[in-house]
DRENLO-426263 format. One line per 8 residues: number of its first residue (from 1); their letters; for each residue x, y, z of N, C-alpha, C. Coordinates in pm, whole numbers. Each point is the difference from the previous one (the first is absolute). Layout:
REM DRENLO-426263
NUM	A	X:Y:Z:X:Y:Z:X:Y:Z  ...
END
This chain:
REM DRENLO-426263
1	MSQADLEA	83:-118:0:-83:118:0:87:124:0  -50:102:-69:77:123:-10:-92:121:7  60:117:1:-76:124:-1:-91:7:-122  37:-63:-109:-82:1:-121:-139:-58:27  -11:-91:96:-129:-58:36:-92:101:65  55:114:39:-76:103:69:-19:125:-86  26:-11:-129:-11:116:-88:-134:0:-72  -65:115:3:-125:16:-72:28:8:-150
9	DCSRCAGL	-87:-63:-77:8:8:-146:-136:49:-48  -14:131:-7:-129:62:-35:-48:-42:-139  91:-40:-87:-40:-42:-135:-78:-131:4  9:-75:110:-73:-127:12:-113:8:103  -41:123:32:-104:21:101:-118:74:-63  -116:-19:59:-122:66:-46:-27:129:78  105:68:39:-15:127:71:-69:-16:135  28:-109:68:-72:-30:124:19:105:108
17	CCVALAFD	118:58:11:19:105:101:-87:121:-33  -31:21:-126:-80:114:-44:-150:-28:2  -36:-125:28:-141:-38:4:-39:-51:139  71:-98:49:-40:-70:122:13:87:125  98:87:3:28:79:121:-82:129:4  -28:43:122:-68:129:22:104:103:42  -29:126:-27:82:107:57:-85:126:13  43:83:92:-68:127:26:86:115:-50
25	RSDRFGHD	-68:102:-50:71:119:-45:83:53:118  127:23:-27:91:47:103:124:55:-69  105:23:78:123:45:-64:69:-114:-75  -53:-124:14:58:-117:-68:-84:-46:-119  -127:42:-5:-89:-39:-110:-85:120:-41  -10:19:-131:-69:117:-54:-151:-7:-1  -58:-114:31:-146:-12:5:-39:-118:87  -129:-6:36:-54:-115:74:-27:-114:-97
33	KLAGEPCY	20:-124:47:-32:-116:-81:-45:-113:90  -112:-61:-33:-50:-114:75:69:-129:-43  13:-93:91:54:-133:-34:-90:-64:-104  59:-59:-101:-76:-68:-105:-39:90:-115  25:128:13:-29:95:-107:133:39:-66  5:-2:-132:125:39:-67:34:147:24  125:29:19:46:138:5:-32:62:-135  -42:127:0:-34:58:-130:122:32:-84
41	HLASDFRC	118:-25:50:122:14:-80:44:-134:-60  -77:-105:26:33:-132:-53:-58:-15:-141  85:-30:-96:-44:-18:-139:-58:-140:-18  -66:-22:-111:-64:-130:-27:101:-114:-14  126:33:-26:105:-102:-10:70:-23:134  -59:54:108:50:-13:138:128:78:25  28:97:-80:117:85:21:-47:135:54  86:64:73:-31:130:60:18:110:-104
49	KIHARREE	-104:80:-15:6:109:-97:94:112:44  28:9:131:84:108:50:129:-54:62  39:-120:-35:112:-67:66:124:89:13  40:64:-104:121:83:2:-17:126:85  -125:37:29:-26:125:72:-70:-23:134  -1:-123:50:-72:-31:125:42:91:115  127:11:23:48:80:112:-39:147:-17  21:51:-118:-32:140:-31:-149:28:20
57	LGYDGCVA	-86:-97:-27:-145:19:9:-58:-39:136  87:-35:95:-48:-28:136:-33:-144:28  67:-93:-65:-25:-143:21:125:-69:54  59:59:103:118:-59:64:-30:-139:56  -123:-22:43:-39:-132:51:15:-108:-106  -31:34:-123:16:-95:-110:148:-27:-26  79:105:8:144:-13:-23:60:-91:108  -45:17:125:57:-74:113:-49:-144:9
65	FDCLGAGQ	-117:-30:-54:-57:-135:16:79:-103:-80  22:-115:60:67:-112:-67:-73:-127:41  -59:-68:-94:-73:-124:30:94:-119:14  128:20:-27:101:-106:11:-29:-119:-91  -67:25:-110:-30:-107:-95:-134:-67:21  -78:48:96:-130:-60:27:-97:22:-117  11:113:-66:-92:32:-108:7:-97:-116  119:-28:-48:11:-93:-112:-38:-142:41
73	RATAMFAQ	25:-36:126:-36:-134:47:-151:-16:7  -69:97:59:-146:-7:9:-63:4:-139  52:86:-88:-52:9:-136:14:-134:-71  114:-66:14:22:-131:-65:-97:-104:54  -30:6:130:-91:-98:59:-142:13:-56  -36:121:-43:-136:24:-49:-5:19:-151  107:-32:-69:8:25:-145:-108:-73:-78  -42:-116:45:-99:-80:-73:-143:24:48
81	RDWRGDRT	-18:97:89:-133:27:55:-49:137:-45  -131:15:-11:-60:124:-50:-18:99:115  110:54:49:-8:94:110:-50:137:-47  14:29:-128:-50:129:-52:-151:2:-14  -58:-116:-31:-144:-6:-22:-79:-53:118  66:-51:102:-68:-61:114:52:65:128  -83:80:63:41:76:120:45:-94:112  -61:-117:12:38:-95:104:143:-48:-22
89	VALALYAR	35:-28:-124:136:-43:-32:97:117:21  -42:120:-36:85:117:20:31:20:149  -101:-14:85:22:15:144:94:-109:53  -12:-120:-55:92:-109:38:143:34:-44  15:59:-117:131:42:-48:59:106:92  -79:98:41:50:105:86:39:-56:137  -77:-94:50:35:-66:126:129:-79:-15  17:-66:-115:122:-76:-25:120:93:-7
97	FSLMTKLQ	-17:115:-63:108:99:-6:41:43:141  -97:20:86:29:36:138:79:-110:70  -44:-124:-16:71:-113:60:140:-13:-59  11:12:-131:131:-13:-65:95:109:48  -51:121:21:84:108:50:55:-37:138  -86:-53:85:44:-42:135:101:-114:-8  -24:-96:-90:95:-111:-17:135:52:-47  0:93:-94:126:55:-51:72:82:107
105	EMRQALMT	-75:73:82:62:74:109:65:-96:100  -68:-111:30:56:-98:92:118:-71:-65  -10:-26:-128:113:-60:-73:123:88:16  -18:131:-16:109:95:14:57:-3:143  -88:-2:99:46:-2:140:79:-126:29  -48:-114:-47:71:-125:26:132:-8:-78  3:57:-119:126:4:-74:100:91:71  -47:110:53:87:92:73:53:-65:127
113	AADLELAP	-83:-82:65:42:-70:123:117:-94:-26  24:-35:-124:115:-86:-33:132:69:33  -1:133:9:120:75:33:35:-5:148  -94:-47:81:24:-10:144:77:-127:32  69:1:110:67:-120:46:-100:-80:82  -68:-92:-66:-106:-78:65:54:-134:48  -57:-45:110:29:-136:46:-52:-96:-106  62:-116:-13:-43:-95:-105:-149:-32:3
121	EHEAVRVA	-58:-13:119:-144:-33:7:-85:116:-51  44:125:23:-74:115:-51:17:13:-152  120:-28:-46:24:5:-145:-85:-104:-72  -14:-117:59:-81:-106:-62:-146:43:-9  -51:64:103:-139:49:-2:-14:111:-103  96:92:-5:-4:110:-97:-6:-53:-143  87:-97:-29:6:-58:-135:-131:-72:-33  -55:-74:94:-125:-73:-23:-116:96:-25
129	LLSRIVAL	-9:105:80:-106:99:-21:16:71:-134  121:36:-31:27:67:-127:-37:-90:-118  32:-127:10:-36:-95:-107:-150:-9:-19  -74:-2:109:-146:-6:-10:-56:128:-62  54:113:39:-47:127:-56:32:9:-149  120:-40:-37:39:1:-142:-92:-91:-81  -31:-117:52:-88:-94:-72:-137:63:-23  -52:69:99:-131:64:-15:7:120:-93
137	ADHVPATP	101:84:19:10:124:-78:31:-26:-147  73:-106:-30:42:-25:-138:-89:-100:-74  -98:-57:70:-86:-100:-62:-105:67:-89  -10:-45:-121:-105:46:-91:-90:-121:-26  -124:4:50:-89:-115:-15:-39:-24:-146  -13:-126:-35:-41:-37:-137:-149:24:-20  -78:-15:106:-145:19:-8:-46:79:122  -118:63:-8:-54:71:117:-19:-92:121
145	EEDDIDPQ	-30:-126:-24:-20:-94:109:128:-24:79  113:17:-66:131:-21:61:46:126:76  -82:102:-6:37:132:51:-55:23:141  55:-69:99:-49:14:137:115:24:96  75:108:-24:115:27:86:-34:90:118  -118:60:0:-31:97:104:13:-55:141  -62:-116:35:17:-51:137:146:-37:30  68:-59:-97:141:-36:20:86:126:16
153	GAAVLAEA	-29:101:-80:75:124:8:-17:69:134  -122:6:48:-26:62:130:70:-77:111  -1:-132:-9:63:-83:103:151:18:3  64:-3:-116:146:14:-3:42:141:39  -80:100:-34:31:137:42:-5:11:152  -100:-60:61:-11:3:146:119:-70:65  39:-114:-54:117:-72:54:127:82:-15  17:63:-116:121:78:-25:6:122:91
161	KQFLRRLA	-114:67:22:-2:115:91:39:-43:141  -56:-110:43:32:-52:133:149:-34:9  53:-64:-102:143:-35:-3:87:125:10  -31:103:-79:80:121:2:-8:71:135  -117:-3:63:-12:58:135:89:-74:98  -4:-134:-4:85:-80:89:147:25:-31  31:13:-127:138:23:-41:53:132:57  -83:100:6:41:129:55:44:-13:145
169	DVVSF	-55:-97:71:37:-20:141:135:-72:16  41:-75:-100:124:-80:15:119:55:-79  -25:95:-89:108:57:-81:29:140:52  125:28:24:36:135:43:39:82:-123  -45:122:-3:26:89:-114:105:102:36
END
């Protein structure tokens, strides 16, 4: 695993950060947007119409956001489903994007923990948790029926959070 596993590839995403997420007009966002509603700067090809001028136009929040590759992963998982024409499928896609973002954030945390001097038993747990997260985050189901990672994802995230909390007690910084 490498940092490349945590890089967003917007060319393989359906603009999920610009649709699934909500934001309020502030010094970081130029307008209000509800979750599930496309940003009005999102073009039909899922590209940002103001990408080069986001900061200048008051969209620092967009500049700062990084899905860590969750967008292209969630988009690939729903590639064979009609999420554009079926609101139920679209909501499932947005929920998957949320889960994938959390998995990628945990993937990053566990990869970073590799830099710590861990006891062998802690390193073994770190590697096992990371392997489970990678399997979930990188899996693209062949059919919708095979697409049931949500309970597994929630469970492994809870385990990883608990592990990192315990690790903070035994590792000196």
